MOPAC internal coordinates of N, CA, C and O (Angstrom, degrees):
PM7 1SCF
backbone

  N    0.0000 0     0.00 0     0.00 0    0    0    0
  C    1.4523 1     0.00 0     0.00 0    1    0    0
  C    1.5208 1   109.48 1     0.00 0    2    1    0
  O    1.2310 1   121.52 1   -33.40 1    3    2    1
  N    1.3026 1   114.70 1   146.60 1    3    2    1
  C    1.4667 1   120.07 1   179.08 1    5    3    2
  C    1.5271 1   109.58 1  -102.18 1    6    5    3
  O    1.2310 1   121.49 1   -15.91 1    7    6    5
  N    1.3113 1   114.75 1   164.09 1    7    6    5
  C    1.4660 1   120.18 1  -179.63 1    9    7    6
  C    1.5206 1   111.59 1   -93.26 1   10    9    7
  O    1.2310 1   119.81 1  -163.56 1   11   10    9
  N    1.3023 1   117.96 1    16.44 1   11   10    9
  C    1.4564 1   120.92 1  -179.87 1   13   11   10
  C    1.5260 1   109.99 1   -68.39 1   14   13   11
  O    1.2310 1   121.79 1   -36.20 1   15   14   13
  N    1.3202 1   114.18 1   143.80 1   15   14   13
  C    1.4645 1   119.94 1  -178.94 1   17   15   14
  C    1.5189 1   109.19 1   -90.08 1   18   17   15
  O    1.2310 1   121.96 1   -30.38 1   19   18   17
  N    1.3008 1   113.85 1   149.62 1   19   18   17
  C    1.4581 1   118.81 1   177.75 1   21   19   18
  C    1.5155 1   109.25 1   -77.70 1   22   21   19
  O    1.2310 1   120.87 1   -15.69 1   23   22   21
  N    1.3011 1   115.95 1   164.31 1   23   22   21
  C    1.4671 1   121.11 1   177.78 1   25   23   22
  C    1.5152 1   110.09 1   -59.14 1   26   25   23
  O    1.2310 1   120.71 1   140.42 1   27   26   25
  N    1.2931 1   116.25 1   -39.58 1   27   26   25
  C    1.4745 1   120.84 1   179.49 1   29   27   26
  C    1.5299 1   110.86 1   -62.07 1   30   29   27
  O    1.2310 1   120.07 1   136.29 1   31   30   29
  N    1.3135 1   117.47 1   -43.71 1   31   30   29
  C    1.4650 1   121.21 1   178.99 1   33   31   30
  C    1.5327 1   110.72 1   -65.11 1   34   33   31
  O    1.2310 1   120.38 1   138.86 1   35   34   33
  N    1.3188 1   116.88 1   -41.14 1   35   34   33
  C    1.4607 1   120.45 1   177.99 1   37   35   34
  C    1.5211 1   111.55 1   -63.98 1   38   37   35
  O    1.2310 1   120.11 1   137.99 1   39   38   37
  N    1.3193 1   117.39 1   -42.01 1   39   38   37
  C    1.4676 1   121.26 1   178.24 1   41   39   38
  C    1.5246 1   109.56 1   -63.97 1   42   41   39
  O    1.2310 1   120.05 1   137.48 1   43   42   41
  N    1.3229 1   117.51 1   -42.52 1   43   42   41
  C    1.4627 1   121.37 1   179.32 1   45   43   42
  C    1.5335 1   110.48 1   -61.74 1   46   45   43
  O    1.2310 1   119.96 1   133.47 1   47   46   45
  N    1.3395 1   117.69 1   -46.53 1   47   46   45
  C    1.4581 1   121.19 1   179.52 1   49   47   46
  C    1.5271 1   111.25 1   -63.80 1   50   49   47
  O    1.2310 1   121.07 1   137.75 1   51   50   49
  N    1.3216 1   115.56 1   -42.25 1   51   50   49
  C    1.4622 1   119.86 1   179.57 1   53   51   50
  C    1.5197 1   110.60 1   -62.81 1   54   53   51
  O    1.2310 1   120.50 1   136.06 1   55   54   53
  N    1.3134 1   116.66 1   -43.94 1   55   54   53
  C    1.4704 1   121.73 1   178.94 1   57   55   54
  C    1.5296 1   110.30 1   -60.71 1   58   57   55
  O    1.2310 1   120.93 1   135.89 1   59   58   57
  N    1.3342 1   115.82 1   -44.11 1   59   58   57
  C    1.4687 1   120.51 1   179.17 1   61   59   58
  C    1.5342 1   110.18 1   -63.35 1   62   61   59
  O    1.2310 1   120.26 1   137.26 1   63   62   61
  N    1.3207 1   117.10 1   -42.74 1   63   62   61
  C    1.4627 1   121.46 1   179.96 1   65   63   62
  C    1.5356 1   110.97 1   -64.82 1   66   65   63
  O    1.2310 1   120.52 1   138.42 1   67   66   65
  N    1.3124 1   116.62 1   -41.58 1   67   66   65
  C    1.4738 1   120.50 1   179.57 1   69   67   66
  C    1.5260 1   109.92 1   -63.29 1   70   69   67
  O    1.2310 1   120.03 1   138.00 1   71   70   69
  N    1.3242 1   117.54 1   -42.00 1   71   70   69
  C    1.4701 1   120.45 1   177.99 1   73   71   70
  C    1.5308 1   110.32 1   -62.41 1   74   73   71
  O    1.2310 1   120.20 1   137.56 1   75   74   73
  N    1.3284 1   117.21 1   -42.44 1   75   74   73
  C    1.4616 1   120.76 1   179.15 1   77   75   74
  C    1.5255 1   110.24 1   -63.20 1   78   77   75
  O    1.2310 1   120.55 1   136.53 1   79   78   77
  N    1.3317 1   116.56 1   -43.47 1   79   78   77
  C    1.4662 1   120.70 1   179.41 1   81   79   78
  C    1.5275 1   110.42 1   -62.31 1   82   81   79
  O    1.2310 1   120.14 1   136.43 1   83   82   81
  N    1.3211 1   117.33 1   -43.57 1   83   82   81
  C    1.4765 1   120.76 1   179.63 1   85   83   82
  C    1.5205 1   111.33 1   -62.20 1   86   85   83
  O    1.2310 1   120.25 1   135.93 1   87   86   85
  N    1.3355 1   117.13 1   -44.07 1   87   86   85
  C    1.4669 1   120.25 1   178.61 1   89   87   86
  C    1.5266 1   111.13 1   -63.59 1   90   89   87
  O    1.2310 1   120.82 1   139.07 1   91   90   89
  N    1.3216 1   116.03 1   -40.93 1   91   90   89
  C    1.4601 1   120.62 1   179.44 1   93   91   90
  C    1.5221 1   110.49 1   -64.23 1   94   93   91
  O    1.2310 1   120.21 1   136.86 1   95   94   93
  N    1.3204 1   117.20 1   -43.14 1   95   94   93
  C    1.4667 1   121.06 1   177.96 1   97   95   94
  C    1.5247 1   111.44 1   -63.04 1   98   97   95
  O    1.2310 1   120.15 1   140.86 1   99   98   97
  N    1.3195 1   117.31 1   -39.14 1   99   98   97
  C    1.4677 1   120.47 1   177.75 1  101   99   98
  C    1.5233 1   110.81 1   -62.85 1  102  101   99
  O    1.2310 1   120.65 1   137.81 1  103  102  101
  N    1.3347 1   116.36 1   -42.19 1  103  102  101
  C    1.4705 1   119.46 1   177.75 1  105  103  102
  C    1.5258 1   110.76 1   -64.27 1  106  105  103
  O    1.2310 1   120.67 1   139.29 1  107  106  105
  N    1.3197 1   116.31 1   -40.71 1  107  106  105
  C    1.4608 1   120.15 1   179.17 1  109  107  106
  C    1.5277 1   110.74 1   -64.65 1  110  109  107
  O    1.2310 1   120.15 1   138.81 1  111  110  109
  N    1.3225 1   117.32 1   -41.19 1  111  110  109
  C    1.4662 1   120.56 1   178.46 1  113  111  110
  C    1.5189 1   110.75 1   -64.34 1  114  113  111
  O    1.2310 1   120.31 1   139.43 1  115  114  113
  N    1.3301 1   117.02 1   -40.57 1  115  114  113
  C    1.4653 1   120.32 1   178.09 1  117  115  114
  C    1.5284 1   110.27 1   -63.22 1  118  117  115
  O    1.2310 1   120.39 1   139.09 1  119  118  117
  N    1.3225 1   116.87 1   -40.91 1  119  118  117
  C    1.4602 1   120.48 1   177.82 1  121  119  118
  C    1.5226 1   110.33 1   -65.82 1  122  121  119
  O    1.2310 1   120.16 1   140.97 1  123  122  121
  N    1.3354 1   117.30 1   -39.03 1  123  122  121
  C    1.4643 1   120.92 1   177.58 1  125  123  122
  C    1.5214 1   110.86 1   -62.74 1  126  125  123
  O    1.2310 1   120.33 1   138.00 1  127  126  125
  N    1.3399 1   116.98 1   -42.00 1  127  126  125
  C    1.4670 1   120.44 1   178.72 1  129  127  126
  C    1.5216 1   110.23 1   -63.59 1  130  129  127
  O    1.2310 1   120.51 1   136.69 1  131  130  129
  N    1.3244 1   116.63 1   -43.31 1  131  130  129
  C    1.4646 1   120.70 1   178.70 1  133  131  130
  C    1.5315 1   109.90 1   -62.87 1  134  133  131
  O    1.2310 1   120.51 1   137.87 1  135  134  133
  N    1.3212 1   116.63 1   -42.13 1  135  134  133
  C    1.4595 1   121.32 1   178.24 1  137  135  134
  C    1.5254 1   110.59 1   -62.01 1  138  137  135
  O    1.2310 1   120.30 1   137.23 1  139  138  137
  N    1.3291 1   117.04 1   -42.77 1  139  138  137
  C    1.4660 1   121.40 1   179.16 1  141  139  138
  C    1.5264 1   110.52 1   -61.67 1  142  141  139
  O    1.2310 1   120.22 1   137.01 1  143  142  141
  N    1.3303 1   117.18 1   -42.99 1  143  142  141
  C    1.4649 1   120.99 1   179.08 1  145  143  142
  C    1.5240 1   109.87 1   -62.01 1  146  145  143
  O    1.2310 1   120.55 1   134.64 1  147  146  145
  N    1.3225 1   116.56 1   -45.36 1  147  146  145
  C    1.4621 1   120.04 1   179.59 1  149  147  146
  C    1.5220 1   111.32 1   -64.91 1  150  149  147
  O    1.2310 1   120.65 1   140.85 1  151  150  149
  N    1.3314 1   116.36 1   -39.15 1  151  150  149
  C    1.4577 1   120.59 1   178.87 1  153  151  150
  C    1.5239 1   111.51 1   -65.20 1  154  153  151
  O    1.2310 1   120.18 1   136.56 1  155  154  153
  N    1.3369 1   117.26 1   -43.44 1  155  154  153
  C    1.4735 1   121.28 1   178.12 1  157  155  154
  C    1.5238 1   110.40 1   -62.88 1  158  157  155
  O    1.2310 1   120.25 1   139.70 1  159  158  157
  N    1.3360 1   117.12 1   -40.30 1  159  158  157
  C    1.4685 1   120.33 1   178.60 1  161  159  158
  C    1.5288 1   109.86 1   -63.51 1  162  161  159
  O    1.2310 1   120.64 1   138.15 1  163  162  161
  N    1.3156 1   116.38 1   -41.85 1  163  162  161
  C    1.4603 1   120.38 1   179.25 1  165  163  162
  C    1.5255 1   110.96 1   -65.75 1  166  165  163
  O    1.2310 1   120.34 1   138.72 1  167  166  165
  N    1.3276 1   116.95 1   -41.28 1  167  166  165
  C    1.4647 1   120.14 1   177.41 1  169  167  166
  C    1.5259 1   111.12 1   -63.89 1  170  169  167
  O    1.2310 1   120.52 1   140.10 1  171  170  169
  N    1.3403 1   116.61 1   -39.90 1  171  170  169
  C    1.4614 1   120.50 1   177.53 1  173  171  170
  C    1.5139 1   111.41 1   -64.17 1  174  173  171
  O    1.2310 1   121.02 1   137.79 1  175  174  173
  N    1.3356 1   115.65 1   -42.21 1  175  174  173
  C    1.4644 1   119.97 1   178.69 1  177  175  174
  C    1.5152 1   109.87 1   -63.08 1  178  177  175
  O    1.2310 1   120.59 1   137.92 1  179  178  177
  N    1.3234 1   116.49 1   -42.08 1  179  178  177
  C    1.4644 1   120.42 1  -179.05 1  181  179  178
  C    1.5254 1   110.87 1   -64.89 1  182  181  179
  O    1.2310 1   120.55 1   138.08 1  183  182  181
  N    1.3206 1   116.56 1   -41.92 1  183  182  181
  C    1.4674 1   120.51 1   178.66 1  185  183  182
  C    1.5289 1   110.08 1   -64.65 1  186  185  183
  O    1.2310 1   121.16 1   140.00 1  187  186  185
  N    1.3227 1   115.38 1   -40.00 1  187  186  185
  C    1.4687 1   119.72 1   178.63 1  189  187  186
  C    1.5219 1   109.89 1   -64.56 1  190  189  187
  O    1.2310 1   120.49 1   137.52 1  191  190  189
  N    1.3318 1   116.67 1   -42.48 1  191  190  189
  C    1.4579 1   121.61 1   179.40 1  193  191  190
  C    1.5311 1   110.08 1   -63.37 1  194  193  191
  O    1.2310 1   120.32 1   137.74 1  195  194  193
  N    1.3323 1   116.99 1   -42.26 1  195  194  193
  C    1.4663 1   120.87 1   178.69 1  197  195  194
  C    1.5235 1   109.88 1   -64.03 1  198  197  195
  O    1.2310 1   120.32 1   142.16 1  199  198  197
  N    1.3261 1   116.99 1   -37.84 1  199  198  197
  C    1.4633 1   120.90 1   177.67 1  201  199  198
  C    1.5160 1   111.61 1   -64.04 1  202  201  199
  O    1.2310 1   120.57 1   139.81 1  203  202  201
  N    1.3349 1   116.52 1   -40.19 1  203  202  201
  C    1.4609 1   120.46 1   177.89 1  205  203  202
  C    1.5219 1   110.60 1   -64.69 1  206  205  203
  O    1.2310 1   120.50 1   136.92 1  207  206  205
  N    1.3382 1   116.65 1   -43.08 1  207  206  205
  C    1.4600 1   120.03 1   179.67 1  209  207  206
  C    1.5207 1   110.65 1   -62.44 1  210  209  207
  O    1.2310 1   120.41 1   140.02 1  211  210  209
  N    1.3271 1   116.83 1   -39.98 1  211  210  209
  C    1.4616 1   120.58 1   179.35 1  213  211  210
  C    1.5233 1   109.85 1   -66.83 1  214  213  211
  O    1.2310 1   120.67 1   138.45 1  215  214  213
  N    1.3416 1   116.33 1   -41.55 1  215  214  213
  C    1.4624 1   120.89 1  -179.57 1  217  215  214
  C    1.5323 1   110.09 1   -63.85 1  218  217  215
  O    1.2310 1   120.00 1   137.04 1  219  218  217
  N    1.3148 1   117.60 1   -42.96 1  219  218  217
  C    1.4653 1   121.50 1   178.88 1  221  219  218
  C    1.5215 1   109.68 1   -63.60 1  222  221  219
  O    1.2310 1   120.49 1   138.18 1  223  222  221
  N    1.3250 1   116.67 1   -41.82 1  223  222  221
  C    1.4608 1   120.83 1   178.54 1  225  223  222
  C    1.5221 1   110.68 1   -62.58 1  226  225  223
  O    1.2310 1   120.36 1   137.94 1  227  226  225
  N    1.3222 1   116.91 1   -42.06 1  227  226  225
  C    1.4621 1   121.54 1   179.81 1  229  227  226
  C    1.5242 1   110.45 1   -65.77 1  230  229  227
  O    1.2310 1   120.39 1   137.57 1  231  230  229
  N    1.3242 1   116.86 1   -42.43 1  231  230  229
  C    1.4696 1   120.90 1   178.86 1  233  231  230
  C    1.5267 1   109.96 1   -63.30 1  234  233  231
  O    1.2310 1   121.07 1   137.22 1  235  234  233
  N    1.3336 1   115.56 1   -42.78 1  235  234  233
  C    1.4666 1   119.35 1   179.48 1  237  235  234
  C    1.5219 1   110.80 1   -62.57 1  238  237  235
  O    1.2310 1   120.43 1   137.44 1  239  238  237
  N    1.3171 1   116.79 1   -42.56 1  239  238  237
  C    1.4682 1   120.34 1   179.25 1  241  239  238
  C    1.5222 1   110.04 1   -64.64 1  242  241  239
  O    1.2310 1   120.30 1   139.34 1  243  242  241
  N    1.3172 1   117.02 1   -40.66 1  243  242  241
  C    1.4644 1   120.60 1   178.75 1  245  243  242
  C    1.5076 1   111.30 1   -65.61 1  246  245  243
  O    1.2310 1   120.51 1   137.26 1  247  246  245
  N    1.3307 1   116.63 1   -42.74 1  247  246  245
  C    1.4620 1   120.49 1   178.85 1  249  247  246
  C    1.5196 1   110.02 1   -64.59 1  250  249  247
  O    1.2310 1   120.05 1   140.30 1  251  250  249
  N    1.3267 1   117.50 1   -39.70 1  251  250  249
  C    1.4640 1   120.90 1   178.17 1  253  251  250
  C    1.5111 1   111.49 1   -62.32 1  254  253  251
  O    1.2310 1   120.50 1   140.69 1  255  254  253
  N    1.3272 1   116.66 1   -39.31 1  255  254  253
  C    1.4569 1   120.76 1   177.83 1  257  255  254
  C    1.5144 1   111.96 1   -65.83 1  258  257  255
  O    1.2310 1   120.44 1   139.97 1  259  258  257
  N    1.3206 1   116.77 1   -40.03 1  259  258  257
  C    1.4641 1   121.34 1   179.64 1  261  259  258
  C    1.5282 1   110.12 1   -65.98 1  262  261  259
  O    1.2310 1   120.87 1   134.19 1  263  262  261
  N    1.3306 1   115.94 1   -45.81 1  263  262  261
  C    1.4615 1   120.19 1   179.94 1  265  263  262
  C    1.5297 1   109.79 1   -62.52 1  266  265  263
  O    1.2310 1   120.46 1   137.55 1  267  266  265
  N    1.3105 1   116.74 1   -42.45 1  267  266  265
  C    1.4718 1   120.29 1   178.16 1  269  267  266
  C    1.5182 1   111.26 1   -60.85 1  270  269  267
  O    1.2310 1   120.59 1   139.08 1  271  270  269
  N    1.3333 1   116.47 1   -40.92 1  271  270  269
  C    1.4667 1   120.55 1   178.30 1  273  271  270
  C    1.5093 1   111.76 1   -64.68 1  274  273  271
  O    1.2310 1   120.18 1   138.12 1  275  274  273
  N    1.3178 1   117.26 1   -41.88 1  275  274  273
  C    1.4654 1   121.61 1   179.22 1  277  275  274
  C    1.5243 1   109.96 1   -63.70 1  278  277  275
  O    1.2310 1   120.44 1   136.16 1  279  278  277
  N    1.3222 1   116.76 1   -43.84 1  279  278  277
  C    1.4625 1   120.37 1   179.19 1  281  279  278
  C    1.5324 1   109.99 1   -61.58 1  282  281  279
  O    1.2310 1   120.40 1   138.71 1  283  282  281
  N    1.3199 1   116.84 1   -41.29 1  283  282  281
  C    1.4741 1   120.63 1   179.67 1  285  283  282
  C    1.5178 1   110.58 1   -62.10 1  286  285  283
  O    1.2310 1   120.27 1   138.92 1  287  286  285
  N    1.3390 1   117.10 1   -41.08 1  287  286  285
  C    1.4654 1   120.28 1   179.19 1  289  287  286
  C    1.5144 1   110.28 1   -66.28 1  290  289  287
  O    1.2310 1   120.34 1   136.59 1  291  290  289
  N    1.3168 1   116.96 1   -43.41 1  291  290  289
  C    1.4707 1   120.19 1  -179.77 1  293  291  290
  C    1.5302 1   109.99 1   -62.77 1  294  293  291
  O    1.2310 1   119.62 1   135.98 1  295  294  293
  N    1.3060 1   118.32 1   -44.02 1  295  294  293
  C    1.4634 1   122.08 1   179.97 1  297  295  294
  C    1.5297 1   109.51 1   -62.42 1  298  297  295
  O    1.2310 1   120.12 1   139.94 1  299  298  297
  N    1.3316 1   117.38 1   -40.06 1  299  298  297
  C    1.4583 1   120.49 1  -179.73 1  301  299  298
  C    1.5391 1   110.72 1   -67.93 1  302  301  299
  O    1.2310 1   120.92 1   137.50 1  303  302  301
  N    1.3573 1   115.84 1   -42.50 1  303  302  301
  C    1.4614 1   120.17 1  -179.26 1  305  303  302
  C    1.5243 1   109.65 1   -65.03 1  306  305  303
  O    1.2310 1   120.41 1   137.34 1  307  306  305
  N    1.3075 1   116.82 1   -42.66 1  307  306  305
  C    1.4633 1   120.16 1  -178.53 1  309  307  306
  C    1.5235 1   112.29 1   -76.38 1  310  309  307
  O    1.2310 1   120.93 1   162.86 1  311  310  309
  N    1.3164 1   115.82 1   -17.14 1  311  310  309
  C    1.4514 1   119.85 1   179.00 1  313  311  310
  C    1.5137 1   113.58 1    75.23 1  314  313  311
  O    1.2310 1   120.53 1  -158.47 1  315  314  313
  N    1.3074 1   116.60 1    21.53 1  315  314  313
  C    1.4616 1   120.93 1   179.35 1  317  315  314
  C    1.5248 1   107.93 1   -84.21 1  318  317  315
  O    1.2310 1   120.51 1   -41.61 1  319  318  317
  N    1.3142 1   116.62 1   138.39 1  319  318  317
  C    1.4513 1   120.50 1   173.05 1  321  319  318
  C    1.4362 1   111.26 1   102.91 1  322  321  319
  O    1.2310 1   120.10 1   180.00 1  323  322  321

């Protein structure tokens, strides 16, 4: 007797393998979707953080301009310089 598999056994194994592959692909797709959600959240957080840094920089520049203007007025009023 030979160890060759019958057509029925080959079809059964192939069917089982295809089901395993499909389940594995579904799990991988679910992980990819979860990864995409986490990546989008991280990108949003980073954009928000960059916006805050820009806003703080703008506020600092505005405050510096105001302080400079006040100093100029005080120097002019006092007649120093």
